[in-house]
N, C-alpha and C positions, 0 to 999 in steps of 0.2 A: 594729498589727494589719491584715493584708490583708484585702480584700473576701473572698476565699476562706476565710480563717479565720474569719471572722464567719459567713458563709454555713454552713459546716460545724459550728457551734455549734448549729444548728437540726435535725441530721439525726435526732434524736429525735423529732421532732414527728410526730405520726400523728392522723388523725381518729378521731372517736367511733365505736365499733364500730357497723355498720349505720346510721349517719348521715351521710351523704355532706357533705362542706364543713361539719362541725361539730366541736365539741369544744374544751375550755379553750383549748389554745394556739393553735388553729387560729382561733378567734373572736377571741382577742387579736391575732392577725396580722392579720385582716380588720379590725378596729376601728382598727389603727394607722394604715390609710390611708382610713378612711371607709366600708369595707363592712360588711356584715352577715353573721350566721350564714347559711348556705346558698349564699353567693357562691362562685363560683370563686376560688381564692385565689394561684395562682401569680404574678401581677402584684404582688399585695398583698404576698406574702412578698418579691419583688425588691426593691420599693420600700421596704420596711422595712429590708432589709439595706443598701441603698443611704443610707438615711437615717442609720443607724447608722454606716456607714463614713466618709461625708462630714459627720458631726458635725452634722446637721442642715441642711445646705447642699448637698443632692443636685441635681444637674443636671437630674434627673428628679424630677417632683413625686410625693407619696404617691397612688397611683392604683390601681384594680383592673382597668383595660383594657390588655389586651396590644397591641391596635390603637392606642390612645392613645400607649403607649409607642414602638412602632415608628415611628408618623407622626411623634414628636418627635425621635426618633433620625434618621430621615431629614431633616427640615427642617433640624436642626442639621449635618449632614454627617458624622454618625458612623459610618455603615455602612461595613464593611470586608470584603474578600474572604478574608483570611487570618486568624481568630481567635488571640488569644493567652489564655492564663489570666486570668480576670478580666473577660473582655468577657463582653456580653450575648449570648445566642443567642435566636432566635424560631422556633418551628415556625409555618410558614404552611401554611394551606388553600389560598390562592391569593396572589399577589404583594401584595395589600393586606390580606389578612386573617391576622392573626397570632392563633393559637388556644392558644399557650403560649409563656412565656419562662422563662428561668434563666441561669445562669453558667457560662461555659465553664471547664473545668479542666484540659483538654490540647487541644493543636492537632489539626487534622485531619491522620490518619495512617491509611493502608490503609482508607480508606472510612469513617471512625469519628471520633468526638470525644468527649472527656470532657466531662460536665456535671453539674451540681447543680441541682436545682430543686424547688419546692414544688408540691403538689397534682399530684404524678406518681405513679407505680407502682413497685416495686421494681424491674421490669425498665427504667424509665426512658422508656416507650414512651407511657404514657398521658398525655393533657393533663388528665384530671381523676380522677386517683388518690386514694391515701389518706395522703400524707405527703411528708416531704422526703428525696429519695434522690439519691445520687451513683452514676452509671453511664456507661459509653461507649454513644453512640447512633450510629445509621447517619446519615452525611452525604449528604444529596441536595440539590444546590445549587437545585433548584427549589424545595424545600420548608423551606428555612432561610435565615434572614438573621442577620448577626452586626453587633454595634455596639460600638464602643470609645469609652467615655465619657471626658471630660476628666480628667487628672491630679488628685488630691486636692491642694487648696492647702496 
């Protein structure tokens, strides 16, 4: 199963109505990587999908911080300019502050790229939305970074 096939299994996940960053499935995702109800969960979701894809041997640890994941990707030399489906994408507030993470589903084309991420909104623009959604988003090279993780052994 590909990393995107695993990610897409979670497109039904939504937060509890009126209770941000909570709900049975959201809290299970948060717990998978050591989080707790109420935590932002995009990084928790990404590291859970990676853990499943790599069979417990993900090159990134289970974690809830986008900044930690981005820093590790940079340290390992995984940052790329031209993303492919399955790569990670980070929304940046500034060059060192990642505020969201997800997976690339289609390359940059016409100023947009496809993505799937957790804790986003139906339009894919929020970094603190209510579910897992797959949408095209605008590509801004100053506000986005991409990382290609090693091949699965």
